[in-house]
C-alpha positions, 0 to 999 in steps of 0.5 A: 772102429778097429783098434791097434796096440803097438808094443816093443819100444824101449831105450836102446843105444846107437847101432842096436836093434828093436822089433815093434809089433802092432796087434789089430783087432777086427776082421778087416786086417788082412784087406788093409795096407799097413804102415809104420808112422813116427812122431819126434818131439816138435815134428810132425808125424811121417810115414816110415815104412808101408807094406801093401795087402800083397806085402809089398814094401816101401821105406822112407829114405832115412830107414831104407836098408835099416828097418823091415816091415812085415805082416802076419795075417794070421795075427792080424799083426804088423812088424817093424824090425829096426836095426842100426838104430840112431839117435835120430830114430827117437820118436813115438811109433805108431801103426795105421792103415796106409793111406789113412782112413777112418776104419782105424783108430790111433793107438798109444803108440810105443816110445823108441829111445836111441841114446848116443 
């Protein structure tokens, strides 16, 4: 299985910004559409942004206009630039393929906490 490692989370005030990174092992990254997911306490994991193999992007309505997903196939890395953060963005953020499959395992995630 392909392993992923998420990083870049932290504590930020409302209105602030963070840039998350997800580094994947293996050679299949460039052939995979990738997504950033998040899970808040007591809630189900949800998809917030997706990027196709050709870098076409899609966003959840709740983050549209504030978050930007991008990828660097040479580095097997997907990024999530998060601006104008809100307390409701507080969650653990994960990356994985989209749609989900069996080739990528879930990483530990990276905690994002937005204070009001």
